[in-house]
C-alpha positions as CSV (number, residue, x, y, z in Angstrom):
1,X,108.2,-84.2,92.8
2,X,104.9,-86.2,92.6
3,X,104.3,-88.9,90.1
4,X,102.0,-86.9,87.8
5,X,104.8,-84.3,87.4
6,X,107.3,-87.1,86.7
7,X,105.1,-88.6,83.9
8,X,104.7,-85.2,82.2
9,X,108.4,-84.2,82.3
10,X,110.4,-87.4,81.7
11,X,111.8,-87.9,78.3
12,X,110.5,-90.9,76.3
13,X,112.4,-94.1,77.0
14,X,112.6,-96.9,74.4
15,X,110.6,-100.0,75.1
16,X,112.9,-102.9,76.1
17,X,113.0,-105.9,78.3
18,X,115.8,-104.4,80.5
19,X,114.1,-101.0,80.8
20,X,110.4,-101.3,81.6
21,X,108.4,-98.5,80.1
22,X,107.0,-95.8,82.4
23,X,104.0,-95.7,80.1
24,X,103.3,-99.3,81.1
25,X,103.6,-98.4,84.7
26,X,100.7,-96.1,84.3
27,X,98.3,-99.0,84.4
28,X,98.5,-98.9,88.1
29,X,97.9,-95.1,88.3
30,X,94.8,-94.2,90.4
31,X,93.5,-91.8,87.6
32,X,93.8,-94.3,84.8
33,X,90.0,-94.6,84.2
34,X,89.7,-90.9,83.6
35,X,92.7,-90.8,81.3
36,X,91.5,-93.7,79.2
37,X,88.0,-92.1,78.9
38,X,89.6,-88.8,77.7
39,X,91.8,-90.7,75.2
40,X,88.8,-92.5,73.8
41,X,86.8,-89.3,73.5
42,X,89.8,-87.6,71.8
43,X,90.0,-90.5,69.3
44,X,86.3,-90.3,68.5
45,X,86.7,-86.5,67.8
46,X,89.7,-87.2,65.5
47,X,87.8,-89.8,63.5
48,X,84.7,-87.5,63.2
49,X,86.9,-84.6,62.1
50,X,88.7,-86.8,59.5
51,X,85.3,-88.0,58.1
52,X,84.0,-84.5,57.9
53,X,87.1,-83.4,56.0
54,X,86.8,-86.3,53.5
55,X,83.1,-85.5,53.0
56,X,83.8,-81.9,52.3
57,X,86.5,-82.8,49.8
58,X,84.0,-85.0,47.9
59,X,81.5,-82.1,47.8
60,X,83.7,-79.2,46.8
61,X,81.6,-76.1,45.9
62,X,81.5,-75.0,42.3
63,X,83.5,-71.9,43.3
64,X,86.2,-74.1,44.8
65,X,86.3,-76.3,41.7
66,X,86.6,-73.2,39.6
67,X,89.5,-72.0,41.8
68,X,91.2,-75.4,41.5
69,X,90.8,-75.4,37.7
70,X,92.3,-72.0,37.6
71,X,95.4,-73.2,39.4
72,X,95.7,-76.0,36.9
73,X,95.2,-73.9,33.8
74,X,97.9,-72.3,31.8
75,X,98.0,-68.6,31.3
76,X,95.7,-67.4,28.5
77,X,97.8,-66.3,25.5
78,X,96.8,-63.1,23.8
79,X,95.0,-64.0,20.5
80,X,96.3,-62.2,17.4
81,X,93.5,-62.2,14.8
82,X,94.3,-63.4,11.3
83,X,94.0,-61.1,8.3
84,X,90.4,-62.3,7.6
85,X,89.3,-61.8,11.2
86,X,88.3,-58.9,13.5
87,X,88.2,-58.9,17.2
88,X,84.7,-58.4,18.6
89,X,84.7,-57.0,22.2
90,X,81.7,-57.9,24.2
91,X,80.5,-55.4,26.8
92,X,80.2,-57.9,29.6
93,X,84.0,-58.4,29.6
94,X,84.8,-61.0,27.0
95,X,86.1,-60.8,23.4
96,X,86.2,-63.2,20.4
97,X,87.5,-63.1,16.8
98,X,84.9,-63.2,14.0
99,X,85.5,-63.6,10.2
100,X,85.2,-60.3,8.3
101,X,83.1,-62.0,5.6
102,X,80.3,-63.2,8.0
103,X,77.0,-61.4,8.0
104,X,76.6,-60.2,11.6
105,X,73.4,-59.4,13.4
106,X,73.9,-57.7,16.8
107,X,70.7,-58.1,18.9
108,X,72.0,-56.9,22.3
109,X,75.2,-55.1,23.2
110,X,74.4,-53.7,26.6
111,X,76.8,-54.0,29.6
112,X,74.6,-56.7,31.3
113,X,74.1,-59.0,28.3
114,X,75.3,-59.5,24.7
115,X,73.7,-61.5,21.9
116,X,75.3,-61.8,18.4
117,X,74.2,-64.0,15.4
118,X,76.8,-64.7,12.7
119,X,75.6,-66.2,9.4
120,X,78.7,-68.1,8.2
121,X,77.2,-69.6,5.1
122,X,74.0,-71.4,4.0
123,X,75.1,-74.5,6.1
124,X,76.5,-72.9,9.2
125,X,75.4,-70.4,11.8
126,X,76.9,-69.2,15.0
127,X,75.4,-67.6,18.1
128,X,77.5,-65.7,20.6
129,X,75.9,-64.8,24.0
130,X,77.4,-63.4,27.1
131,X,76.0,-62.6,30.6
132,X,77.5,-60.2,33.2
133,X,77.7,-61.3,36.9
134,X,74.7,-59.2,37.7
135,X,72.4,-61.0,35.2
136,X,70.1,-63.2,37.3
137,X,68.8,-66.7,36.4
138,X,70.6,-66.8,33.1
139,X,70.4,-70.6,33.0
140,X,66.7,-70.5,32.2
141,X,67.3,-68.7,28.9
142,X,69.9,-71.0,27.3
143,X,68.3,-74.4,27.0
144,X,66.4,-74.9,23.8
145,X,63.7,-77.6,23.8
146,X,64.6,-78.6,20.3
147,X,68.3,-79.5,21.0
148,X,69.1,-83.0,22.1
149,X,72.5,-83.2,24.0
150,X,74.4,-86.4,23.3
151,X,77.8,-85.7,24.8
152,X,79.3,-83.4,27.4
153,X,82.9,-82.8,28.2
154,X,85.2,-80.3,29.8
155,X,88.3,-79.0,28.1
156,X,91.0,-76.4,28.6
157,X,91.4,-74.3,25.4
158,X,94.0,-71.5,25.4
159,X,94.2,-71.6,29.2
160,X,90.4,-71.3,29.8
161,X,88.1,-74.1,30.8
162,X,85.1,-74.6,28.6
163,X,82.2,-77.1,29.0
164,X,81.3,-78.5,25.6
165,X,77.9,-80.0,24.8
166,X,77.4,-81.8,21.4
167,X,74.1,-82.9,20.1
168,X,71.6,-82.5,17.3
169,X,68.5,-80.3,16.6
170,X,65.2,-82.2,17.0
171,X,63.0,-79.6,15.3
172,X,60.8,-81.5,12.8
173,X,63.0,-82.6,9.9
174,X,66.2,-80.7,11.1
175,X,69.3,-82.8,11.3
176,X,71.6,-79.9,12.2
177,X,74.6,-80.6,14.5
178,X,74.8,-78.4,17.5
179,X,77.9,-77.6,19.5
180,X,77.6,-75.4,22.6
181,X,80.6,-74.1,24.6
182,X,80.2,-72.4,28.0
183,X,83.0,-70.4,29.7
184,X,82.8,-69.0,33.2
185,X,85.1,-66.3,34.5
186,X,84.5,-64.5,37.8
187,X,80.8,-64.6,37.4
188,X,80.9,-63.7,33.7
189,X,79.4,-66.3,31.3
190,X,80.2,-66.7,27.6
191,X,78.3,-69.1,25.4
192,X,79.1,-70.0,21.8
193,X,76.6,-72.1,19.8
194,X,77.4,-73.6,16.4
195,X,74.6,-74.9,14.2
196,X,75.7,-76.9,11.1
197,X,74.3,-79.2,8.4
198,X,77.9,-79.7,7.1
199,X,79.2,-82.7,9.2
200,X,82.9,-81.7,8.6
201,X,82.6,-78.0,9.6
202,X,81.1,-77.6,13.1
203,X,84.1,-78.9,15.1
204,X,86.7,-76.9,13.3
205,X,84.5,-73.8,13.3
206,X,83.9,-74.1,17.1
207,X,87.6,-74.8,17.8
208,X,88.7,-71.7,15.9
209,X,86.3,-69.5,17.8
210,X,87.2,-71.1,21.1
211,X,90.9,-70.4,20.5
212,X,90.2,-66.6,20.3
213,X,88.2,-66.3,23.5
214,X,89.6,-64.1,26.3
215,X,88.2,-62.2,29.3
216,X,88.9,-58.8,30.8
217,X,88.9,-58.1,34.5
218,X,86.7,-55.0,34.2
219,X,83.2,-54.7,32.7
220,X,82.3,-52.2,30.0
221,X,79.6,-49.7,30.7
222,X,77.6,-47.3,28.5
223,X,80.3,-44.7,29.3
224,X,83.2,-47.0,28.4
225,X,85.3,-45.3,25.8
226,X,82.3,-43.6,24.3
227,X,84.9,-41.0,23.1
228,X,88.6,-41.6,22.9
229,X,91.1,-39.6,20.8
230,X,93.0,-41.3,18.1
231,X,96.0,-39.9,16.3
232,X,95.1,-39.0,12.6
233,X,98.5,-40.2,11.3
234,X,97.9,-43.6,12.8
235,X,94.4,-44.3,11.7
236,X,93.2,-42.0,9.0
237,X,93.3,-42.8,5.3
238,X,95.4,-40.3,3.4
239,X,92.3,-39.1,1.4
240,X,90.7,-37.7,4.5
241,X,91.5,-34.5,6.3
242,X,94.6,-34.9,8.6
243,X,92.7,-34.2,11.9
244,X,92.3,-36.0,15.1
245,X,89.5,-38.6,14.9
246,X,87.6,-39.6,18.0
247,X,86.7,-43.2,18.6
248,X,82.9,-43.7,19.3
249,X,80.7,-46.7,19.6
250,X,77.6,-48.1,17.8
251,X,74.8,-48.1,20.4
252,X,77.0,-46.2,22.8
253,X,75.4,-43.7,25.1
254,X,74.4,-40.5,23.2
255,X,76.8,-37.6,24.1
256,X,77.0,-33.9,23.4
257,X,79.9,-32.5,21.5
258,X,80.6,-29.0,20.2
259,X,82.3,-27.5,17.1
260,X,84.0,-24.2,17.9
261,X,86.0,-21.8,15.8
262,X,89.1,-23.5,17.3
263,X,88.5,-26.6,15.3
264,X,90.3,-27.2,12.0
265,X,89.0,-25.1,9.0
266,X,87.0,-27.3,6.5
267,X,85.5,-25.8,3.4
268,X,83.5,-22.8,4.6
269,X,83.3,-23.9,8.2
270,X,84.9,-26.1,10.9
271,X,85.2,-29.8,11.3
272,X,85.4,-32.7,13.7
273,X,86.1,-36.3,12.9
274,X,85.0,-39.6,14.4
275,X,85.8,-43.3,13.9
276,X,83.7,-46.3,14.7
277,X,83.7,-50.1,14.2
278,X,80.7,-51.7,12.4
279,X,80.1,-55.3,11.4
280,X,79.0,-56.5,8.0
281,X,75.2,-56.3,7.4
282,X,74.6,-54.0,10.4
283,X,71.8,-51.5,9.6
284,X,73.0,-48.3,11.1
285,X,71.5,-44.8,11.6
286,X,73.7,-41.8,12.6
287,X,72.0,-38.9,14.3
288,X,73.6,-35.4,14.9
289,X,70.8,-33.5,16.7
290,X,71.6,-29.8,16.6
291,X,71.4,-27.8,19.9
292,X,69.2,-24.8,19.2
293,X,70.2,-23.2,22.4
294,X,73.8,-22.9,21.1
295,X,72.8,-22.0,17.5
296,X,69.3,-21.2,16.4
297,X,70.0,-21.9,12.7
298,X,70.8,-25.2,11.0
299,X,74.6,-25.5,10.9
300,X,75.7,-29.1,10.6
301,X,76.6,-31.1,7.5
302,X,78.1,-34.6,7.6
303,X,79.6,-37.3,5.4
304,X,80.5,-40.9,5.9
305,X,83.7,-42.7,4.6
306,X,84.9,-46.2,4.4
307,X,88.3,-47.5,5.8
308,X,90.2,-46.3,2.8
309,X,88.7,-42.9,2.7
310,X,86.1,-43.5,-0.1
311,X,82.8,-41.6,0.5
312,X,79.9,-43.9,1.4
313,X,77.3,-41.2,1.5
314,X,76.9,-37.9,-0.3
315,X,77.0,-34.7,1.8
316,X,74.2,-35.0,4.4
317,X,72.7,-33.0,7.1
318,X,72.0,-34.3,10.6
319,X,71.1,-37.9,9.6
320,X,72.8,-40.7,7.8
321,X,71.4,-44.2,7.2
322,X,73.5,-47.1,5.7
323,X,74.1,-50.8,5.8
324,X,77.7,-51.8,6.7
325,X,79.2,-53.7,3.7
326,X,82.2,-54.9,5.6
327,X,83.4,-55.5,9.2
328,X,85.9,-52.8,10.2
329,X,86.4,-49.1,10.7
330,X,84.3,-46.3,9.3
331,X,85.0,-42.5,9.5
332,X,82.5,-39.7,10.0
333,X,83.1,-36.0,9.3
334,X,80.8,-33.5,11.0
335,X,81.4,-30.0,9.8
336,X,79.7,-26.6,9.9
337,X,79.0,-24.2,7.0
338,X,79.0,-20.5,6.7
339,X,81.6,-20.3,9.5
340,X,79.0,-21.3,12.1
341,X,79.6,-23.1,15.4
342,X,77.4,-24.9,17.8
343,X,76.7,-27.9,20.0
344,X,75.1,-31.2,18.9
345,X,74.1,-34.6,20.3
346,X,75.7,-37.6,18.5
347,X,74.6,-41.2,18.5
348,X,74.9,-44.3,16.2
349,X,71.9,-46.6,16.4
350,X,71.7,-50.2,15.2
351,X,68.2,-50.9,13.9
352,X,68.3,-54.5,15.1
353,X,69.0,-53.3,18.7
354,X,66.1,-50.9,18.8
355,X,63.1,-53.2,18.2
356,X,62.0,-56.8,17.6
357,X,62.2,-58.4,14.2
358,X,60.8,-61.6,12.6
359,X,62.5,-64.3,10.7
360,X,61.2,-67.7,9.7
361,X,62.4,-71.3,10.4
362,X,61.8,-74.0,7.9
363,X,61.2,-77.8,8.6
364,X,64.9,-78.6,8.0
365,X,66.0,-75.9,10.6
366,X,67.1,-73.3,8.0
367,X,66.4,-69.7,8.9
368,X,65.8,-67.0,6.4
369,X,65.2,-63.3,6.6
370,X,61.9,-62.2,5.1
371,X,61.2,-60.9,1.6
372,X,58.9,-58.0,1.7
373,X,56.4,-57.3,-1.0
374,X,54.0,-54.3,-0.7
375,X,55.0,-53.9,2.9
376,X,54.2,-57.6,3.8
377,X,56.5,-60.5,4.4
378,X,56.8,-63.5,2.1
379,X,58.3,-66.8,3.4
380,X,58.3,-68.8,0.2
381,X,55.9,-71.8,-0.5
382,X,56.9,-73.8,2.6
383,X,55.4,-74.8,5.9
384,X,57.1,-72.5,8.4
385,X,57.3,-71.3,12.0
386,X,57.9,-67.8,13.1
387,X,61.0,-66.7,15.1
388,X,60.8,-63.5,17.1
389,X,64.1,-61.7,18.0
390,X,64.3,-58.8,20.4
391,X,67.1,-56.4,21.6
392,X,66.8,-57.7,25.2
393,X,66.1,-61.2,26.7
394,X,62.5,-62.3,26.2
395,X,60.9,-63.7,29.3
396,X,58.1,-66.2,28.8
397,X,55.2,-65.8,31.2
398,X,53.2,-68.8,29.9
399,X,52.8,-70.6,26.6
400,X,51.2,-67.5,25.0
401,X,52.6,-64.4,26.8
402,X,56.1,-62.8,27.0
403,X,57.8,-59.6,28.1
404,X,60.9,-57.7,26.8
405,X,62.4,-54.3,26.9
406,X,63.6,-51.8,24.2
407,X,66.7,-49.8,25.2
408,X,66.8,-46.0,25.9
409,X,68.5,-44.1,23.1
410,X,68.2,-40.5,24.1
411,X,69.7,-38.8,27.1
412,X,67.4,-39.0,30.2
413,X,65.3,-41.6,28.4
414,X,64.2,-44.8,30.2
415,X,64.0,-48.3,28.7
416,X,60.4,-49.4,27.8
417,X,58.9,-52.7,28.8
418,X,56.5,-54.4,26.4
419,X,54.2,-57.4,26.8
420,X,53.4,-59.6,23.9
421,X,50.6,-62.2,23.4
422,X,50.4,-64.9,20.7
423,X,47.1,-66.8,21.2
424,X,45.9,-67.8,17.7
425,X,46.5,-67.3,14.0
426,X,43.9,-66.7,11.3
427,X,44.6,-68.6,8.1
428,X,43.1,-67.7,4.7
429,X,41.2,-70.3,2.7
430,X,40.7,-68.2,-0.4
431,X,43.4,-67.9,-3.1
432,X,42.3,-64.3,-3.7
433,X,44.1,-63.5,-0.5
434,X,47.5,-64.3,-1.9
435,X,49.8,-61.8,-3.5
436,X,49.6,-61.9,-7.3
437,X,51.2,-59.9,-10.1
438,X,49.1,-56.9,-10.8
439,X,48.3,-54.7,-13.8
440,X,46.3,-51.6,-14.2
441,X,44.2,-50.8,-11.2
442,X,44.0,-54.4,-10.0
443,X,45.2,-54.8,-6.4
444,X,47.9,-57.3,-5.7
445,X,46.1,-59.1,-2.9
446,X,43.1,-58.9,-0.6
447,X,43.2,-58.4,3.1
448,X,40.8,-60.2,5.4
449,X,39.8,-59.1,8.9
450,X,39.3,-61.1,12.1
451,X,35.5,-61.2,11.4
452,X,35.9,-63.0,8.1
453,X,34.9,-66.5,9.4
454,X,33.7,-67.9,6.2
455,X,37.0,-67.7,4.3
456,X,39.4,-68.2,7.2
457,X,40.4,-70.8,9.8
458,X,41.6,-70.1,13.3
459,X,44.3,-72.2,15.0
460,X,45.9,-72.0,18.4
461,X,49.5,-71.0,18.9
462,X,52.3,-71.9,21.3
463,X,55.5,-70.0,22.2
464,X,58.9,-71.7,23.0
465,X,62.2,-70.2,24.2
466,X,65.0,-70.8,21.7
467,X,67.6,-68.5,23.3
468,X,67.6,-65.5,25.6
469,X,66.6,-63.0,22.8
470,X,64.8,-65.5,20.6
471,X,61.4,-67.2,20.9
472,X,59.6,-69.6,18.5
473,X,56.0,-69.1,17.6
474,X,54.1,-72.0,15.9
475,X,50.7,-73.7,15.8
476,X,50.3,-76.2,18.5
477,X,49.9,-78.8,15.8
478,X,52.5,-78.6,13.1
479,X,53.5,-75.3,11.3
480,X,51.9,-72.5,9.4
481,X,50.8,-74.1,6.2
482,X,52.2,-73.0,2.8
483,X,50.3,-70.9,0.2
484,X,48.2,-69.0,2.8
485,X,47.9,-65.5,4.2
486,X,48.4,-65.6,7.9
487,X,47.4,-63.0,10.5
488,X,48.6,-63.4,14.2
489,X,46.2,-62.5,16.9
490,X,46.0,-60.2,18.8
491,X,49.2,-58.6,17.4
492,X,47.7,-58.4,13.8
493,X,51.2,-59.2,12.3
494,X,50.5,-60.5,8.8
495,X,52.7,-62.7,6.4
496,X,52.3,-64.8,3.3
497,X,53.6,-68.4,3.1
498,X,54.0,-68.2,-0.6
499,X,56.7,-67.7,-3.3
500,X,57.4,-64.2,-4.5
501,X,55.4,-63.5,-7.8
502,X,57.6,-64.9,-10.5
503,X,59.4,-62.2,-12.5
504,X,59.5,-62.5,-16.2
505,X,62.7,-63.6,-17.9
506,X,64.4,-60.5,-19.2
507,X,67.3,-61.4,-21.5
508,X,68.6,-57.7,-21.6
509,X,69.1,-57.7,-17.9
510,X,71.1,-60.9,-18.0
511,X,73.3,-59.3,-20.6
512,X,73.9,-56.2,-18.5
513,X,74.7,-58.3,-15.4
514,X,77.3,-60.2,-17.5
515,X,78.7,-57.2,-19.4
516,X,78.9,-54.9,-16.3
517,X,79.6,-57.5,-13.7
518,X,81.7,-55.1,-11.6
519,X,78.7,-52.7,-11.4
520,X,75.7,-54.9,-11.1
521,X,76.7,-58.5,-10.2
522,X,78.0,-59.8,-6.9
523,X,81.1,-62.0,-6.9
524,X,80.4,-65.4,-8.6
525,X,76.9,-64.1,-9.1
526,X,74.5,-65.6,-11.7
527,X,71.1,-64.5,-12.9
528,X,69.3,-64.7,-9.6
529,X,67.2,-62.8,-7.1
530,X,70.2,-61.4,-5.4
531,X,71.2,-59.5,-8.5
532,X,67.9,-59.0,-10.3
533,X,64.8,-58.7,-8.1
534,X,61.2,-58.5,-8.9
535,X,59.6,-55.0,-8.9
536,X,56.6,-53.1,-10.1
537,X,56.8,-50.0,-12.2
538,X,54.6,-47.7,-14.3
539,X,54.5,-47.7,-18.1
540,X,52.4,-45.5,-20.5
541,X,51.0,-47.4,-23.5
542,X,50.7,-45.8,-26.9
543,X,47.1,-45.0,-26.3
544,X,48.0,-43.0,-23.1
545,X,46.8,-45.8,-20.6
546,X,49.1,-46.0,-17.6
547,X,49.6,-49.6,-16.4
548,X,51.7,-51.0,-13.5
549,X,53.9,-53.9,-14.7
550,X,55.4,-56.7,-12.8
551,X,59.0,-56.7,-14.0
552,X,62.6,-56.8,-12.7
553,X,65.1,-54.2,-11.5
554,X,68.9,-54.1,-11.2
555,X,70.7,-51.4,-9.2
556,X,74.1,-49.8,-9.9
557,X,76.4,-50.8,-7.1
558,X,78.6,-47.8,-7.1
559,X,77.1,-44.6,-5.5
560,X,76.2,-41.8,-7.9
561,X,77.0,-38.8,-5.7
562,X,75.1,-36.2,-7.6
563,X,72.6,-35.7,-10.4
564,X,75.3,-34.9,-13.0
565,X,77.1,-38.2,-12.5
566,X,73.8,-40.0,-12.4
567,X,72.9,-38.6,-15.8
568,X,76.3,-39.7,-17.2
569,X,75.3,-43.2,-16.1
570,X,71.8,-42.9,-17.6
571,X,73.3,-41.7,-21.0
572,X,75.8,-44.5,-21.0
573,X,73.2,-47.2,-20.5
574,X,70.8,-45.5,-22.8
575,X,73.4,-45.8,-25.6
576,X,73.8,-49.5,-24.6
577,X,70.1,-50.1,-25.2
578,X,70.1,-48.2,-28.5
579,X,73.1,-50.3,-29.7
580,X,71.0,-53.4,-28.9
581,X,68.2,-52.2,-31.2
582,X,65.9,-50.5,-28.7
583,X,64.1,-47.3,-29.5
584,X,63.2,-44.4,-27.3
585,X,59.7,-44.3,-25.8
586,X,58.6,-40.7,-25.9
587,X,55.7,-41.3,-23.4
588,X,58.1,-42.8,-20.9
589,X,61.0,-40.4,-21.1
590,X,60.7,-37.3,-18.9
591,X,62.4,-35.0,-16.4
592,X,60.6,-34.9,-13.1
593,X,61.4,-34.6,-9.4
594,X,61.6,-37.2,-6.6
595,X,59.7,-37.1,-3.3
596,X,62.2,-34.6,-1.9
597,X,61.9,-32.2,-4.9
598,X,65.3,-33.1,-6.3
599,X,65.6,-33.4,-10.1
600,X,65.1,-36.9,-11.5
601,X,65.6,-38.1,-15.1
602,X,63.7,-41.1,-16.6
603,X,64.4,-42.6,-20.0
604,X,62.1,-45.2,-21.4
605,X,63.1,-47.7,-24.2
606,X,61.3,-50.5,-25.9
607,X,62.0,-53.4,-28.3
608,X,59.1,-55.5,-29.3
609,X,57.2,-56.4,-26.2
610,X,60.2,-55.7,-23.9
611,X,60.1,-52.3,-22.2
612,X,62.7,-50.8,-19.9
613,X,63.0,-47.6,-17.8
614,X,66.3,-46.1,-16.8
615,X,65.9,-44.0,-13.6
616,X,68.4,-41.5,-12.1
617,X,67.0,-40.3,-8.8
618,X,69.2,-37.6,-7.4
619,X,71.7,-38.7,-4.7
620,X,70.7,-42.4,-4.8
621,X,71.5,-45.5,-6.8
622,X,70.9,-45.6,-10.5
623,X,68.4,-48.3,-11.5
624,X,67.1,-50.2,-14.6
625,X,63.6,-51.6,-14.7
626,X,62.5,-54.0,-17.4
627,X,59.3,-56.0,-18.1
628,X,57.3,-57.7,-20.8
629,X,54.1,-56.0,-22.2
630,X,51.2,-58.4,-22.2
631,X,48.3,-58.2,-24.6
């Protein structure tokens, strides 16, 4: 056996004085220089590999960090909504609980992106936004130039890691606190923003929302649960027909359904039932387009009911328009008449998800929807900036131009892309261009055109990204000044930075709101524009002259389903006025028809200079108009 084999096969021997180590004896080996060189090279390689491993540990990829965080997180507990909450599923694969009393604006509910605005109260506002993994460059849409971040931290809430940014809004005089939370789950992004002028509320409001956040593994698509059967006994109010109700979605893909003679018999035809969820303040339109290939005649009638089975609409044909008064379930009956059958296409549209809308932001950061007068928008007598909200993310091309899409809402229809430009605004310098109360044939305001240089001023505009679906449009210097008529160019959008013409003080309307608070006044309501609003109406003087008065109107809250019940209301309140000392005005009491040819009763009453008109238009809300006759 040679010496090399001996070294490689002998078992290790402890080092001691009495037993010299065979390792030490290698120093005399003839190949020792080669062995030492190999050992040195091996040592260098080990050191380099160790250094590389340490370096990679210090630069762990975001994905690896996420995976590590997931192993450290606890399992997400299913959130059970409280009695005042409703779960809002987002199509990108997340869900969150919202308060049923909040006014909800859904701007975008597509599978790729969701954007929801919740008006909590006058001091607090919430934005909920979600991106699917296929949404590219989402980061560029979420940073507002008017929010200053002061603190960033990462927390685990209900088993999910969220990055929380706290700061303040830096828009002019705004002192609103802003809390933003960002969740990431397998490429899905969820963002919650809380804006608040109430220093005590934003943290608790954000934490309550964060506790309810959860994610699903799968994404929703336009075809997700568009139709799903629901057992009547489980979901249907007892006052509705005991039939199967199919779950459908607001802004779900339009689909074709058919009523055959195999459906349950209902009145003089056959019926199908549907259930859908809507959120308070959503402006919805329900379409049931009849398929003339299946039936050449008109054959559909429909009616909408609330969650307890009370009718929201009268019997309608193929179209229903309504504003959701609560967040929760609604029921739709689609039936035929005269024993007919046929196919139809059904869809439910949300107006805010079909096109862009404008709101205004004030120097303190408050945002208000617009008050319309004569088809134009009034902001109140404040310096303001314009906020433009669209149903899809708005991409800024430069400081003046932007692009966005409107979704397809018919089968085989494609989304449409639009390009907008905001270069300058034309500001009126003449008070005659403002809206004023009108009487007789006098117009309420004058319009100017873009060639009226003498009475107008031109100012340059600039566009800023506030959020994915929201942009801010303002003059480069300051805001749109108060008490002016403003026209944006080249879009020709026009608005008035003025107060609504002041309505006269009408004591009789105050009394009605107080005496019939369940019918005319909102909860805790006082005499204000929410209950009694300004309106114009016609009045015939004793000499036969017809004038248009600036007055006020209140509207009966409960729906009058037909002309007969409307006349019952009219006679009740007519007697109320007579008991107050009013007399009937012969020239302002008549039977006529509305624009659809349906019968309409009008009763005019007067006492001194106060004049009132009771109007019962068929199938709509009963209204009372009052004003003061001027000399």
